[in-house]
matplotlib code that plots the C-alpha trace (Angstrom):
import matplotlib.pyplot as plt

x = [0.0, 2.2, 1.2, 0.7, 3.8, 3.7, 6.1, 5.6, 8.5, 8.1, 7.8, 10.2, 10.1, 13.9, 16.4, 17.6, 21.2, 20.4, 19.3, 21.3, 21.9, 20.3, 17.4, 16.6, 16.7, 14.6, 12.0, 11.8, 11.2, 8.6, 6.8, 6.7, 5.2, 2.5, 1.6, 1.4, -0.9, -3.1, -3.3, -4.4, -7.2, -8.2, -8.2, -12.0, -12.7, -10.2, -8.7, -6.6, -5.3, -4.5, -2.8, -0.6, 0.2, 1.0, 3.3, 5.3, 5.6, 6.9, 9.3, 10.9, 11.0, 12.9, 15.3, 16.0, 16.5, 19.5, 21.1, 21.5, 25.2, 26.2, 22.5, 22.7, 21.0, 18.4, 17.7, 17.2, 14.4, 12.9, 12.7, 10.5, 7.4, 7.9, 8.0, 4.9, 3.0, 3.7, 2.8, -0.6, -1.6, 0.0, -3.2, -5.0, -2.2, -2.2, -5.9, -5.7, -3.0, -4.8, -8.0, -6.1, -4.6, -8.0, -9.5, -6.8, -6.3, -9.6, -12.4, -15.6, -13.9, -13.0, -16.3, -14.8, -11.9, -11.9, -12.0, -9.1, -9.7, -9.7, -6.3, -6.3, -6.3, -6.0, -2.7, -1.6, -2.2, -0.2, 2.7, 2.8, 2.8, 5.5, 7.8, 7.3, 8.4, 11.5, 12.3, 12.1, 14.2, 17.3, 19.8, 22.4, 20.4, 22.5, 25.9, 25.1, 26.9, 26.2, 29.4, 28.4, 24.9, 26.6, 28.9, 25.9, 24.3, 27.6, 26.7, 23.3, 25.1, 27.4, 24.5, 22.7, 25.9, 26.3, 22.7, 23.1, 26.1, 24.0, 21.1, 23.4, 24.6, 23.5, 20.0, 19.7, 16.4, 13.5, 14.6, 17.9, 16.0, 13.6, 16.5, 18.1, 14.8, 14.6, 18.1, 17.6, 14.4, 16.3, 19.0, 16.4, 14.8, 18.1, 19.3, 16.0, 16.5, 20.2, 19.4, 20.5, 23.4, 22.8, 24.8, 23.1, 19.6, 20.5, 21.7, 18.5, 16.2, 18.1, 17.8, 14.1, 13.7, 15.7, 13.5, 10.3, 11.7, 12.5, 9.1, 7.6, 9.7, 8.2, 4.7, 5.3, 6.7, 3.6, 1.3, 3.1, 2.9, -0.7, -1.6, 0.3, -1.9, -5.2, -6.9, -7.8, -5.5, -2.2, 0.7, 0.3, 3.6, 3.8, 4.6, 8.0, 9.0, 8.0, 10.1, 13.1, 13.0, 12.5, 15.4, 17.6, 16.4, 17.3, 20.7, 21.5, 20.6, 22.6, 26.3, 26.2, 24.8, 26.3, 29.7, 31.5, 33.2, 31.6, 34.1, 32.9, 29.4, 30.6, 32.3, 29.0, 27.3, 29.8]
y = [0.0, 2.8, 6.2, 8.9, 11.0, 14.7, 15.2, 18.9, 21.0, 24.6, 26.6, 29.5, 31.8, 31.5, 28.8, 29.4, 29.5, 32.7, 34.4, 35.6, 32.3, 33.3, 35.1, 32.1, 29.7, 32.0, 32.4, 28.6, 28.1, 31.0, 29.4, 26.0, 27.6, 29.4, 26.0, 24.4, 27.3, 26.7, 23.0, 23.9, 26.0, 23.3, 20.5, 20.5, 19.8, 17.0, 15.8, 12.9, 14.7, 18.0, 16.2, 14.3, 17.4, 19.5, 16.8, 16.6, 20.4, 20.4, 17.6, 19.6, 22.6, 20.5, 19.2, 22.6, 24.6, 22.3, 23.9, 27.2, 27.5, 28.6, 28.7, 26.1, 28.3, 29.6, 26.0, 24.9, 27.5, 26.8, 23.0, 22.5, 24.4, 22.6, 19.2, 20.2, 21.2, 17.9, 16.0, 17.7, 15.9, 12.5, 10.9, 11.8, 10.2, 7.1, 6.7, 6.9, 4.2, 1.9, 2.3, 1.2, -1.8, -2.8, -2.6, -4.7, -7.4, -7.4, -6.5, -5.5, -4.8, -1.2, 0.0, -0.9, 1.6, 4.7, 7.9, 10.3, 13.3, 16.6, 18.4, 21.7, 24.0, 27.2, 25.8, 24.8, 28.4, 29.7, 27.4, 28.5, 32.1, 31.5, 29.6, 32.5, 35.0, 33.0, 33.0, 36.9, 37.0, 35.2, 38.0, 36.4, 35.6, 38.1, 36.5, 33.0, 31.7, 28.8, 27.2, 27.1, 25.6, 22.9, 22.0, 21.6, 19.2, 17.1, 16.5, 15.1, 12.9, 11.6, 10.8, 8.9, 6.9, 6.0, 4.7, 2.7, 1.0, 0.1, -1.2, -3.5, -5.3, -8.9, -9.2, -5.5, -4.6, -2.7, 0.4, 0.5, 0.6, 3.3, 5.5, 5.0, 6.0, 9.3, 10.2, 9.4, 11.6, 14.4, 14.0, 13.9, 17.2, 18.9, 17.6, 18.7, 22.2, 22.5, 20.9, 22.3, 20.3, 17.2, 14.9, 16.0, 15.6, 12.0, 11.3, 12.9, 10.7, 7.6, 8.8, 9.3, 5.7, 4.4, 6.5, 4.9, 1.4, 2.2, 3.7, 0.4, -1.4, 0.9, 0.1, -3.6, -3.1, -1.1, -3.8, -6.6, -4.5, -3.8, -7.4, -8.7, -6.6, -7.9, -10.8, -13.5, -12.2, -13.6, -12.0, -13.5, -15.3, -13.0, -9.9, -11.2, -12.4, -9.0, -7.2, -9.4, -8.7, -5.0, -4.9, -6.7, -4.1, -1.2, -2.5, -3.3, 0.2, 2.0, 1.5, 3.6, 6.4, 6.1, 4.3, 7.4, 9.4, 12.7, 14.8, 13.1, 14.2, 17.7, 18.0, 17.0, 20.0, 22.4]
z = [0.0, -1.2, -0.1, -2.9, -2.7, -3.1, -6.0, -6.7, -5.6, -4.5, -7.7, -8.3, -11.2, -11.7, -10.9, -7.3, -8.4, -10.4, -7.2, -4.1, -2.3, 1.1, -0.6, -2.7, 0.3, 2.4, -0.4, -0.8, 3.0, 3.0, 0.1, 1.8, 4.9, 2.8, 1.3, 4.8, 5.8, 2.8, 3.7, 7.3, 5.8, 3.4, 6.0, 6.7, 3.0, 2.5, 5.8, 4.5, 1.4, 3.2, 6.1, 3.8, 1.7, 4.9, 6.2, 3.0, 3.0, 6.6, 5.8, 3.0, 5.4, 7.9, 5.2, 3.6, 6.8, 7.4, 4.4, 6.3, 7.1, 10.6, 11.7, 14.5, 17.2, 14.7, 13.5, 17.2, 17.4, 14.0, 13.9, 17.1, 15.6, 12.4, 14.2, 16.3, 13.2, 11.5, 14.6, 14.8, 11.7, 12.5, 13.9, 10.6, 8.6, 10.8, 10.5, 6.8, 6.7, 9.0, 7.0, 3.9, 5.7, 7.1, 3.6, 2.1, 4.9, 6.8, 4.4, 6.1, 9.4, 8.8, 10.4, 13.8, 13.4, 15.5, 13.5, 14.0, 16.2, 14.4, 14.9, 16.7, 13.6, 15.7, 17.1, 13.6, 12.3, 15.2, 14.5, 10.8, 11.9, 14.5, 12.0, 9.5, 12.1, 12.8, 9.1, 9.2, 12.4, 11.1, 10.5, 8.1, 4.9, 3.0, 3.9, 2.7, -0.3, -2.5, -1.6, 2.1, 1.1, -0.9, 1.9, 4.2, 1.6, 1.9, 5.5, 4.5, 2.0, 4.6, 6.9, 4.2, 3.5, 7.2, 7.5, 4.4, 6.0, 9.0, 6.8, 4.7, 7.9, 8.1, 9.7, 10.0, 11.9, 10.3, 12.2, 10.4, 7.0, 8.4, 9.5, 6.1, 4.4, 6.4, 5.4, 1.8, 1.7, 3.2, 0.6, -2.1, -1.1, -0.8, -4.2, -5.8, -4.4, -5.5, -8.9, -12.3, -13.4, -15.6, -13.4, -10.3, -12.1, -12.8, -9.3, -8.0, -10.0, -8.7, -5.1, -5.8, -6.9, -4.0, -1.6, -3.2, -2.6, 1.0, 1.3, 0.1, 2.7, 5.4, 4.1, 4.5, 8.0, 9.0, 7.5, 9.5, 12.7, 12.3, 11.5, 14.5, 16.8, 15.3, 16.8, 14.3, 11.6, 10.5, 8.6, 5.1, 3.9, 0.9, 3.2, 4.6, 1.0, -0.3, 2.4, 1.6, -2.1, -1.6, 0.8, -1.8, -4.5, -2.3, -1.3, -5.0, -6.0, -3.3, -4.1, -7.3, -5.2, -1.8, -2.3, -3.6, -1.0, 0.2, -1.7, -4.9, -4.1, -3.3, -6.8, -8.4, -6.7, -8.3]

ax = plt.figure().add_subplot(projection="3d")
ax.plot(x, y, z, "-o")
ax.set_aspect("equal")
plt.show()
């Protein structure tokens, strides 16, 4: 049960590399917050769809704010409201996923499921406004250079590389693949933002495909976990087989992306 990913990146009238680096990054973060705010307002009309869209916007925010060089103290203030905003809509996300699992593995039983509580939309609006204020408060946007942003992305690549090494260990637990997936998604969002060069575009497409495979593994893990908690239901044998095949696919695809040393990735960024 693969969730429908939000593929559309924030639209900018010009390539970010043709703008002042700090201004381009701030404009992208601000646009993501605007889109999250619109999702809050649209939630009553489409709870599942808008909750998913908001969470993808916030995940991009969390990823791209890590590109701000020398902004550790600012990031410590900016990330918590982003996390709280995303978490407000987690119950809606979970209920949607469980509904899909029930429809697939326990047809006719979905009516027993508890509906998700409506998130506090007033609090969500406040968090959006608070995060927007923190963007305006950061004093050093004008001093940021593209070189510094690219150096920050290398740290993300390094983290994805390290979590891959953990996941490829013999009998690696599900948690290792989940941690790998999170770092790969963060790398994807940053590469999509930095884009432009042909080699980086090819790399980004491959990272996207790897992220999709890791997402499918996560879906299987969630299905196994949910089924194990249901009385009278057993985990069908095709699920463990599917997870094994997906793990092999991900591990086979990873070396071309993550075996090169970080300095090779840095050269690709230009």
